[in-house]
N, CA, C and O atoms as CSV, one atom per row, in Angstrom:
chain,resi,resn,atom,element,x,y,z
A,1,MET,N,N,107.472,102.325,95.397
A,1,MET,CA,C,107.111,102.572,96.871
A,1,MET,C,C,105.672,101.468,97.099
A,1,MET,O,O,104.748,101.462,96.286
A,2,PRO,N,N,105.698,100.611,98.290
A,2,PRO,CA,C,104.817,99.829,98.002
A,2,PRO,C,C,103.199,100.436,98.595
A,2,PRO,O,O,103.003,101.432,99.291
A,3,LEU,N,N,102.401,99.668,98.165
A,3,LEU,CA,C,100.977,99.954,98.465
A,3,LEU,C,C,100.711,99.911,99.967
A,3,LEU,O,O,101.165,99.004,100.665
A,4,THR,N,N,99.898,100.999,100.497
A,4,THR,CA,C,99.429,101.315,101.777
A,4,THR,C,C,98.090,100.088,101.687
A,4,THR,O,O,97.418,99.995,100.660
A,5,PRO,N,N,97.875,99.335,102.717
A,5,PRO,CA,C,96.653,98.478,103.000
A,5,PRO,C,C,95.382,99.151,102.554
A,5,PRO,O,O,94.433,98.517,102.092
A,6,ALA,N,N,95.398,100.579,102.722
A,6,ALA,CA,C,93.807,101.261,102.135
A,6,ALA,C,C,93.810,101.397,100.808
A,6,ALA,O,O,92.782,101.357,100.132
A,7,GLN,N,N,94.917,101.559,100.368
A,7,GLN,CA,C,94.964,101.614,98.680
A,7,GLN,C,C,94.929,100.294,97.989
A,7,GLN,O,O,94.368,100.104,96.910
A,8,ARG,N,N,95.693,99.220,98.821
A,8,ARG,CA,C,95.387,98.092,98.171
A,8,ARG,C,C,93.854,97.532,98.187
A,8,ARG,O,O,93.370,96.867,97.271
A,9,LYS,N,N,93.165,97.917,99.394
A,9,LYS,CA,C,91.941,97.643,99.357
A,9,LYS,C,C,90.918,98.443,98.363
A,9,LYS,O,O,89.871,97.930,97.969
A,10,THR,N,N,91.281,99.570,98.057
A,10,THR,CA,C,90.584,100.499,97.136
A,10,THR,C,C,90.809,99.681,95.790
A,10,THR,O,O,89.865,99.365,95.066
A,11,LEU,N,N,92.282,99.326,95.481
A,11,LEU,CA,C,92.432,98.658,94.208
A,11,LEU,C,C,91.950,97.149,93.953
A,11,LEU,O,O,91.745,96.755,92.805
A,12,LYS,N,N,91.798,96.418,94.945
A,12,LYS,CA,C,91.071,95.212,94.911
A,12,LYS,C,C,89.710,95.618,94.534
A,12,LYS,O,O,89.250,94.973,93.592
A,13,SER,N,N,88.847,96.651,95.103
A,13,SER,CA,C,87.531,96.741,94.712
A,13,SER,C,C,87.415,97.073,93.292
A,13,SER,O,O,86.510,96.607,92.599
A,14,ARG,N,N,88.434,97.979,92.781
A,14,ARG,CA,C,88.212,98.298,91.465
A,14,ARG,C,C,88.584,97.227,90.375
A,14,ARG,O,O,88.115,97.284,89.239
A,15,ALA,N,N,89.466,96.233,90.795
A,15,ALA,CA,C,89.759,95.284,89.958
A,15,ALA,C,C,88.603,93.980,90.058
A,15,ALA,O,O,88.545,93.096,89.204
A,16,HIS,N,N,88.024,94.025,90.840
A,16,HIS,CA,C,86.616,93.204,91.003
A,16,HIS,C,C,85.898,92.929,89.524
A,16,HIS,O,O,85.480,91.820,89.191
A,17,ALA,N,N,85.838,93.919,88.833
A,17,ALA,CA,C,84.840,93.930,87.748
A,17,ALA,C,C,85.828,93.612,86.497
A,17,ALA,O,O,85.268,93.146,85.505
A,18,LEU,N,N,87.150,93.798,86.431
A,18,LEU,CA,C,88.017,93.720,85.262
A,18,LEU,C,C,87.999,92.226,84.996
A,18,LEU,O,O,87.781,91.319,85.799
A,19,GLN,N,N,88.318,92.151,83.494
A,19,GLN,CA,C,88.529,90.936,82.909
A,19,GLN,C,C,89.947,90.841,82.782
A,19,GLN,O,O,90.641,91.846,82.631
A,20,PRO,N,N,90.464,89.558,82.840
A,20,PRO,CA,C,91.853,89.238,82.536
A,20,PRO,C,C,92.157,89.680,80.990
A,20,PRO,O,O,91.443,89.480,80.007
A,21,VAL,N,N,93.549,90.403,81.067
A,21,VAL,CA,C,93.820,91.280,79.678
A,21,VAL,C,C,95.193,90.355,79.235
A,21,VAL,O,O,95.650,90.543,78.108
A,22,VAL,N,N,95.815,89.394,80.103
A,22,VAL,CA,C,97.080,88.945,79.617
A,22,VAL,C,C,96.622,87.414,80.276
A,22,VAL,O,O,96.145,87.178,81.386
A,23,LEU,N,N,96.946,86.508,79.193
A,23,LEU,CA,C,97.222,85.137,79.657
A,23,LEU,C,C,98.637,84.499,79.678
A,23,LEU,O,O,99.299,84.545,78.641
A,24,ILE,N,N,99.126,83.930,80.742
A,24,ILE,CA,C,100.209,83.360,80.867
A,24,ILE,C,C,100.006,81.719,80.419
A,24,ILE,O,O,99.295,81.085,81.199
A,25,GLY,N,N,100.369,81.216,79.642
A,25,GLY,CA,C,99.957,79.860,79.394
A,25,GLY,C,C,101.201,79.003,79.430
A,25,GLY,O,O,102.029,79.207,80.318
A,26,GLY,N,N,101.389,78.059,78.526
A,26,GLY,CA,C,102.246,76.848,79.128
A,26,GLY,C,C,103.660,77.213,78.754
A,26,GLY,O,O,104.502,76.502,79.302
A,27,ASN,N,N,104.125,78.156,77.947
A,27,ASN,CA,C,105.355,78.669,77.593
A,27,ASN,C,C,105.754,79.344,78.570
A,27,ASN,O,O,106.942,79.654,78.654
A,28,GLY,N,N,104.806,79.724,79.546
A,28,GLY,CA,C,105.598,80.674,80.757
A,28,GLY,C,C,105.678,82.031,80.441
A,28,GLY,O,O,104.993,82.475,79.520
A,29,LEU,N,N,106.516,82.834,81.162
A,29,LEU,CA,C,106.919,84.504,81.142
A,29,LEU,C,C,107.861,84.346,80.225
A,29,LEU,O,O,109.017,84.164,80.606
A,30,SER,N,N,107.525,84.386,78.717
A,30,SER,CA,C,108.390,84.921,77.439
A,30,SER,C,C,108.528,86.585,77.483
A,30,SER,O,O,107.637,87.259,78.001
A,31,PRO,N,N,109.416,87.035,77.045
A,31,PRO,CA,C,109.795,88.583,76.796
A,31,PRO,C,C,108.434,89.013,75.909
A,31,PRO,O,O,108.039,90.165,76.084
A,32,ALA,N,N,107.750,88.230,75.042
A,32,ALA,CA,C,106.529,88.639,74.564
A,32,ALA,C,C,105.471,89.088,75.465
A,32,ALA,O,O,104.764,90.096,75.460
A,33,VAL,N,N,105.543,88.115,76.211
A,33,VAL,CA,C,104.287,88.297,77.108
A,33,VAL,C,C,104.418,89.531,78.242
A,33,VAL,O,O,103.549,90.281,78.688
A,34,LEU,N,N,105.780,89.442,78.514
A,34,LEU,CA,C,106.264,90.699,79.471
A,34,LEU,C,C,106.072,92.090,78.801
A,34,LEU,O,O,105.848,93.066,79.517
A,35,ASN,N,N,106.151,92.208,77.488
A,35,ASN,CA,C,105.969,93.186,77.043
A,35,ASN,C,C,104.530,93.675,76.689
A,35,ASN,O,O,104.208,94.858,76.578
A,36,GLU,N,N,103.629,92.489,76.511
A,36,GLU,CA,C,102.467,92.766,76.487
A,36,GLU,C,C,101.659,93.196,77.721
A,36,GLU,O,O,100.621,93.859,77.723
A,37,ILE,N,N,102.373,92.661,78.837
A,37,ILE,CA,C,101.840,93.222,80.396
A,37,ILE,C,C,102.130,94.587,80.644
A,37,ILE,O,O,101.442,95.283,81.390
A,38,ASP,N,N,103.463,95.116,79.836
A,38,ASP,CA,C,103.965,96.204,80.005
A,38,ASP,C,C,103.055,97.191,79.162
A,38,ASP,O,O,102.781,98.238,79.748
A,39,LEU,N,N,102.653,97.070,78.164
A,39,LEU,CA,C,101.681,97.745,77.449
A,39,LEU,C,C,100.368,97.964,78.146
A,39,LEU,O,O,99.924,99.112,78.184
A,40,SER,N,N,99.720,97.005,78.685
A,40,SER,CA,C,98.696,96.849,79.478
A,40,SER,C,C,98.611,97.881,80.906
A,40,SER,O,O,97.655,98.544,81.307
A,41,LEU,N,N,99.732,97.761,81.377
A,41,LEU,CA,C,100.087,98.324,82.666
A,41,LEU,C,C,99.976,99.960,82.171
A,41,LEU,O,O,99.447,100.715,82.986
A,42,ARG,N,N,100.424,100.514,80.944
A,42,ARG,CA,C,100.639,101.588,80.398
A,42,ARG,C,C,99.249,101.923,79.934
A,42,ARG,O,O,98.986,103.124,79.989
A,43,ALA,N,N,98.521,101.312,79.593
A,43,ALA,CA,C,97.308,101.592,79.067
A,43,ALA,C,C,96.058,101.974,80.250
A,43,ALA,O,O,95.349,102.978,80.319
A,44,HIS,N,N,96.098,100.865,81.049
A,44,HIS,CA,C,95.082,100.819,82.286
A,44,HIS,C,C,95.374,100.952,83.728
A,44,HIS,O,O,94.477,101.035,84.566
A,45,GLU,N,N,96.822,100.975,84.055
A,45,GLU,CA,C,97.250,101.245,85.127
A,45,GLU,C,C,96.990,99.785,86.158
A,45,GLU,O,O,97.958,99.324,86.763
A,46,LEU,N,N,95.820,99.233,86.264
A,46,LEU,CA,C,95.482,98.294,86.814
A,46,LEU,C,C,95.049,96.856,86.171
A,46,LEU,O,O,93.892,96.882,85.752
A,47,ILE,N,N,95.551,95.922,86.042
A,47,ILE,CA,C,95.281,94.758,85.293
A,47,ILE,C,C,95.075,93.318,85.942
A,47,ILE,O,O,95.604,93.025,87.014
A,48,LYS,N,N,94.289,92.460,85.237
A,48,LYS,CA,C,94.280,91.201,85.782
A,48,LYS,C,C,95.118,90.358,84.968
A,48,LYS,O,O,95.019,90.678,83.783
A,49,ILE,N,N,96.023,89.257,85.200
A,49,ILE,CA,C,96.575,88.284,84.560
A,49,ILE,C,C,96.162,86.986,84.906
A,49,ILE,O,O,96.262,86.563,86.057
A,50,HIS,N,N,95.758,86.409,84.084
A,50,HIS,CA,C,95.280,84.762,84.291
A,50,HIS,C,C,96.470,83.846,83.882
A,50,HIS,O,O,97.054,83.934,82.802
A,51,VAL,N,N,96.756,82.976,84.851
A,51,VAL,CA,C,98.219,82.153,84.855
A,51,VAL,C,C,97.509,80.512,84.693
A,51,VAL,O,O,96.822,80.002,85.578
A,52,ALA,N,N,97.790,79.953,83.589
A,52,ALA,CA,C,97.099,78.722,83.361
A,52,ALA,C,C,97.955,77.555,83.791
A,52,ALA,O,O,99.144,77.452,83.489
A,53,GLY,N,N,97.332,76.749,84.458
A,53,GLY,CA,C,97.818,75.399,84.989
A,53,GLY,C,C,99.233,75.360,85.713
A,53,GLY,O,O,100.072,74.489,85.480
A,54,GLU,N,N,99.415,76.472,86.680
A,54,GLU,CA,C,100.662,76.483,87.338
A,54,GLU,C,C,100.337,76.457,88.841
A,54,GLU,O,O,99.419,77.177,89.233
A,55,ASP,N,N,101.091,75.600,89.821
A,55,ASP,CA,C,101.036,75.771,91.145
A,55,ASP,C,C,101.118,77.105,91.838
A,55,ASP,O,O,101.736,78.070,91.389
A,56,ARG,N,N,100.327,77.075,93.165
A,56,ARG,CA,C,100.794,78.226,93.991
A,56,ARG,C,C,102.108,79.028,94.122
A,56,ARG,O,O,102.226,80.253,94.145
A,57,GLU,N,N,103.186,77.973,94.212
A,57,GLU,CA,C,104.361,78.815,94.492
A,57,GLU,C,C,104.889,79.511,92.701
A,57,GLU,O,O,105.230,80.677,92.501
A,58,VAL,N,N,104.820,78.556,91.775
A,58,VAL,CA,C,105.139,79.211,90.488
A,58,VAL,C,C,104.516,80.247,90.310
A,58,VAL,O,O,105.045,81.047,89.538
A,59,ARG,N,N,103.225,80.620,90.916
A,59,ARG,CA,C,102.511,81.679,90.528
A,59,ARG,C,C,102.932,82.949,91.313
A,59,ARG,O,O,102.884,84.069,90.806
A,60,ALA,N,N,103.361,82.701,92.619
A,60,ALA,CA,C,104.021,83.875,93.368
A,60,ALA,C,C,105.192,84.184,92.824
A,60,ALA,O,O,105.558,85.359,92.854
A,61,LEU,N,N,106.099,83.069,92.150
A,61,LEU,CA,C,107.456,83.873,91.424
A,61,LEU,C,C,107.068,84.337,90.444
A,61,LEU,O,O,107.659,85.366,90.118
A,62,LEU,N,N,106.036,83.901,89.588
A,62,LEU,CA,C,105.822,84.825,88.281
A,62,LEU,C,C,105.108,86.342,88.660
A,62,LEU,O,O,105.180,87.354,87.962
A,63,MET,N,N,104.498,86.216,89.791
A,63,MET,CA,C,104.056,87.790,90.509
A,63,MET,C,C,105.608,88.576,90.694
A,63,MET,O,O,105.997,89.552,90.052
A,64,ASP,N,N,106.160,88.023,91.495
A,64,ASP,CA,C,107.546,88.579,92.007
A,64,ASP,C,C,108.460,89.099,90.830
A,64,ASP,O,O,108.980,90.214,90.812
A,65,GLU,N,N,108.580,88.163,89.879
A,65,GLU,CA,C,109.210,88.581,88.556
A,65,GLU,C,C,108.862,89.423,87.779
A,65,GLU,O,O,109.668,90.210,87.284
A,66,ILE,N,N,107.537,89.434,87.501
A,66,ILE,CA,C,106.607,90.649,86.531
A,66,ILE,C,C,106.826,92.072,87.765
A,66,ILE,O,O,107.406,93.087,87.381
A,67,CYS,N,N,106.528,92.014,88.579
A,67,CYS,CA,C,106.673,93.197,89.579
A,67,CYS,C,C,108.179,93.832,89.609
A,67,CYS,O,O,108.368,95.048,89.639
A,68,ALA,N,N,109.150,92.932,89.596
A,68,ALA,CA,C,110.478,93.439,89.842
A,68,ALA,C,C,110.911,93.796,88.307
A,68,ALA,O,O,111.832,94.609,88.231
A,69,SER,N,N,110.453,93.373,87.237
A,69,SER,CA,C,111.039,93.745,85.896
A,69,SER,C,C,110.282,94.970,85.273
A,69,SER,O,O,110.797,95.689,84.416
A,70,LEU,N,N,108.935,95.160,85.806
A,70,LEU,CA,C,108.338,96.064,85.053
A,70,LEU,C,C,107.838,97.398,86.339
A,70,LEU,O,O,106.969,98.245,86.135
A,71,GLY,N,N,108.475,97.286,87.337
A,71,GLY,CA,C,108.092,98.280,88.144
A,71,GLY,C,C,106.865,98.115,88.824
A,71,GLY,O,O,106.543,98.978,89.641
A,72,ALA,N,N,106.321,97.398,88.672
A,72,ALA,CA,C,104.519,97.288,89.335
A,72,ALA,C,C,104.520,96.999,90.747
A,72,ALA,O,O,105.541,96.721,91.376
A,73,ASP,N,N,103.372,97.068,91.230
A,73,ASP,CA,C,103.218,96.704,92.555
A,73,ASP,C,C,102.033,95.315,92.729
A,73,ASP,O,O,100.923,95.484,92.224
A,74,PRO,N,N,102.273,94.238,93.311
A,74,PRO,CA,C,101.293,93.250,93.282
A,74,PRO,C,C,100.031,93.820,94.207
A,74,PRO,O,O,100.187,94.305,95.327
A,75,VAL,N,N,98.797,93.679,93.555
A,75,VAL,CA,C,97.600,94.017,94.443
A,75,VAL,C,C,97.128,92.848,95.309
A,75,VAL,O,O,96.953,92.920,96.526
A,76,GLN,N,N,96.938,91.749,94.540
A,76,GLN,CA,C,96.070,90.644,94.910
A,76,GLN,C,C,96.571,89.386,94.062
A,76,GLN,O,O,96.883,89.526,92.880
A,77,SER,N,N,96.640,88.066,94.755
A,77,SER,CA,C,96.608,87.026,93.825
A,77,SER,C,C,95.809,85.814,94.599
A,77,SER,O,O,96.067,85.205,95.637
A,78,ILE,N,N,94.542,85.705,93.487
A,78,ILE,CA,C,93.511,84.653,93.988
A,78,ILE,C,C,93.307,84.051,93.095
A,78,ILE,O,O,92.995,84.500,91.993
A,79,GLY,N,N,93.515,82.319,93.546
A,79,GLY,CA,C,93.434,81.158,92.481
A,79,GLY,C,C,94.667,81.473,91.135
A,79,GLY,O,O,95.884,81.611,91.258
A,80,ARG,N,N,93.964,81.509,90.082
A,80,ARG,CA,C,95.001,81.765,89.183
A,80,ARG,C,C,95.135,83.078,88.355
A,80,ARG,O,O,95.714,83.150,87.271
A,81,MET,N,N,94.479,84.186,89.057
A,81,MET,CA,C,94.215,85.277,88.755
A,81,MET,C,C,95.360,86.198,89.736
A,81,MET,O,O,95.361,86.148,90.966
A,82,LEU,N,N,96.193,86.930,89.017
A,82,LEU,CA,C,97.173,87.919,89.225
A,82,LEU,C,C,96.702,89.313,88.986
A,82,LEU,O,O,96.364,89.706,87.869
A,83,VAL,N,N,96.686,90.152,90.205
A,83,VAL,CA,C,96.406,91.613,89.859
A,83,VAL,C,C,97.534,92.522,90.289
A,83,VAL,O,O,98.081,92.471,91.390
A,84,LEU,N,N,97.828,93.360,89.309
A,84,LEU,CA,C,98.544,94.161,89.520
A,84,LEU,C,C,98.771,95.521,89.153
A,84,LEU,O,O,98.330,95.811,88.041
A,85,PHE,N,N,99.382,96.501,89.832
A,85,PHE,CA,C,99.093,98.234,89.566
A,85,PHE,C,C,100.374,98.571,89.252
A,85,PHE,O,O,101.419,98.029,89.613
A,86,ARG,N,N,100.204,99.501,88.559
A,86,ARG,CA,C,101.392,100.525,87.995
A,86,ARG,C,C,101.002,101.803,87.659
A,86,ARG,O,O,100.345,102.021,86.641
A,87,GLU,N,N,101.422,102.853,88.587
A,87,GLU,CA,C,100.735,104.454,88.178
A,87,GLU,C,C,101.362,104.755,86.756
A,87,GLU,O,O,102.500,104.439,86.406
A,88,LYS,N,N,100.434,105.408,86.017
A,88,LYS,CA,C,100.634,105.917,84.860
A,88,LYS,C,C,101.841,107.098,84.857
A,88,LYS,O,O,101.926,107.960,85.732
A,89,PRO,N,N,102.503,107.007,84.027
A,89,PRO,CA,C,103.576,108.200,83.964
A,89,PRO,C,C,102.946,109.682,83.971
A,89,PRO,O,O,101.768,109.725,83.615
A,90,PRO,N,N,103.447,110.693,84.261
A,90,PRO,CA,C,103.043,112.003,84.167
A,90,PRO,C,C,102.760,112.257,82.583
A,90,PRO,O,O,103.347,111.650,81.687
A,91,ALA,N,N,101.679,113.339,82.367
A,91,ALA,CA,C,101.386,113.541,80.972
A,91,ALA,C,C,102.726,113.980,80.462
A,91,ALA,O,O,102.835,113.418,79.372
A,92,GLY,N,N,104.076,114.876,80.742
A,92,GLY,CA,C,105.044,115.328,80.165
A,92,GLY,C,C,105.994,114.310,79.789
A,92,GLY,O,O,106.805,114.506,78.884
A,93,ALA,N,N,105.914,112.890,80.644
A,93,ALA,CA,C,106.935,112.454,80.532
A,93,ALA,C,C,107.066,111.557,79.055
A,93,ALA,O,O,106.090,110.956,78.605
A,94,PRO,N,N,108.361,111.554,78.394
A,94,PRO,CA,C,108.330,110.929,76.958
A,94,PRO,C,C,107.854,109.554,76.958
A,94,PRO,O,O,108.050,108.818,77.925
A,95,LYS,N,N,107.231,109.175,75.904
A,95,LYS,CA,C,106.730,107.789,75.630
A,95,LYS,C,C,107.650,106.978,74.742
A,95,LYS,O,O,108.292,107.414,73.787
A,96,PRO,N,N,107.624,105.854,75.153
A,96,PRO,CA,C,108.607,104.803,74.446
A,96,PRO,C,C,108.380,104.874,73.063
A,96,PRO,O,O,107.225,105.017,72.663
A,97,ARG,N,N,109.514,104.779,72.109
A,97,ARG,CA,C,109.293,104.935,70.719
A,97,ARG,C,C,108.440,103.338,70.444
A,97,ARG,O,O,108.478,102.280,71.073
A,98,SER,N,N,107.795,103.709,69.374
A,98,SER,CA,C,107.246,102.268,68.650
A,98,SER,C,C,107.997,101.775,67.549
A,98,SER,O,O,108.649,102.518,66.816
A,99,PRO,N,N,107.925,100.533,67.411
A,99,PRO,CA,C,108.832,99.920,66.526
A,99,PRO,C,C,108.655,100.398,64.949
A,99,PRO,O,O,107.521,100.312,64.478
A,100,ALA,N,N,109.576,100.829,64.231
A,100,ALA,CA,C,109.386,101.342,63.120
A,100,ALA,C,C,108.566,100.463,61.810
A,100,ALA,O,O,108.566,99.260,61.546
A,101,ARG,N,N,108.175,101.138,61.425
A,101,ARG,CA,C,107.068,100.497,60.418
A,101,ARG,C,C,108.004,99.865,59.101
A,101,ARG,O,O,108.821,100.607,58.556
A,102,ARG,N,N,107.864,98.779,58.748
A,102,ARG,CA,C,108.508,98.311,57.656
A,102,ARG,C,C,107.787,98.479,56.387
A,102,ARG,O,O,106.639,98.144,56.093
A,103,THR,N,N,108.690,99.063,55.700
A,103,THR,CA,C,108.125,99.758,54.256
A,103,THR,C,C,108.560,98.533,53.341
A,103,THR,O,O,109.601,97.917,53.567
A,104,ARG,N,N,107.805,98.255,52.419
A,104,ARG,CA,C,108.245,97.172,51.197
A,104,ARG,C,C,108.629,98.062,50.141
A,104,ARG,O,O,108.049,99.008,49.607
A,105,ARG,N,N,109.979,97.416,49.934
A,105,ARG,CA,C,110.592,98.204,48.473
A,105,ARG,C,C,110.133,97.672,47.466
A,105,ARG,O,O,110.068,96.446,47.372
A,106,ARG,N,N,109.727,98.486,46.523
A,106,ARG,CA,C,108.957,97.838,45.254
A,106,ARG,C,C,109.852,97.323,44.191
A,106,ARG,O,O,110.686,98.135,43.791
A,107,LEU,N,N,109.855,96.391,43.759
A,107,LEU,CA,C,110.760,95.711,42.663
A,107,LEU,C,C,110.482,96.280,41.372
A,107,LEU,O,O,109.393,96.048,40.847
A,108,THR,N,N,111.396,97.047,40.761
A,108,THR,CA,C,111.163,97.450,39.309
A,108,THR,C,C,112.475,96.667,38.670
A,108,THR,O,O,113.412,96.061,39.190
A,109,LYS,N,N,112.156,96.923,37.481
A,109,LYS,CA,C,113.092,96.434,36.898
A,109,LYS,C,C,114.990,96.615,36.911
A,109,LYS,O,O,115.924,95.853,36.661
A,110,ARG,N,N,114.862,98.045,37.347
A,110,ARG,CA,C,116.314,98.377,37.709
A,110,ARG,C,C,116.589,97.768,38.836
A,110,ARG,O,O,117.711,97.262,38.831
A,111,THR,N,N,115.836,97.592,40.044
A,111,THR,CA,C,116.268,97.176,41.152
A,111,THR,C,C,116.637,95.760,41.107
A,111,THR,O,O,117.632,95.404,41.738
A,112,PHE,N,N,115.852,94.781,40.336
A,112,PHE,CA,C,115.919,93.519,39.991
A,112,PHE,C,C,117.386,93.258,39.126
A,112,PHE,O,O,118.211,92.457,39.564
A,113,GLN,N,N,117.577,93.889,38.076
A,113,GLN,CA,C,118.973,93.796,37.567
A,113,GLN,C,C,120.180,94.122,38.560
A,113,GLN,O,O,121.174,93.402,38.639
A,114,GLU,N,N,119.985,95.301,39.320
A,114,GLU,CA,C,121.452,95.527,40.348
A,114,GLU,C,C,121.229,94.605,41.346
A,114,GLU,O,O,122.117,94.521,42.194
A,115,GLY,N,N,120.177,93.825,41.469
A,115,GLY,CA,C,120.396,92.311,42.692
A,115,GLY,C,C,120.970,91.435,41.828
A,115,GLY,O,O,121.359,90.599,42.644
A,116,GLU,N,N,121.237,91.103,40.980
A,116,GLU,CA,C,121.865,89.992,40.035
A,116,GLU,C,C,123.135,89.859,40.469
A,116,GLU,O,O,123.893,89.056,39.925
């Protein structure tokens, strides 16, 4: 659901004091950057993104692509800063699984001999 003008105004005032949490650099919008934006939105709801060295049309396309893929609402785009908002899920909603931790397998004499 798109933001109302009153909601947008409130979010702009809240975002004024924020520092950018994500930087989109020369490699553009990679899956890793999208993942980082998603994590930041989960943690903070309202974030600033700094886009380095892109022209106005590219920044607008980046904003549209991010919002479409992550379900966020655009709040503001000033210069190289993009401001996005996505409401946090309710407390009872299931959290996404974190990647499994990798465990190192100990090398013993037996495993070494089995691997030969």
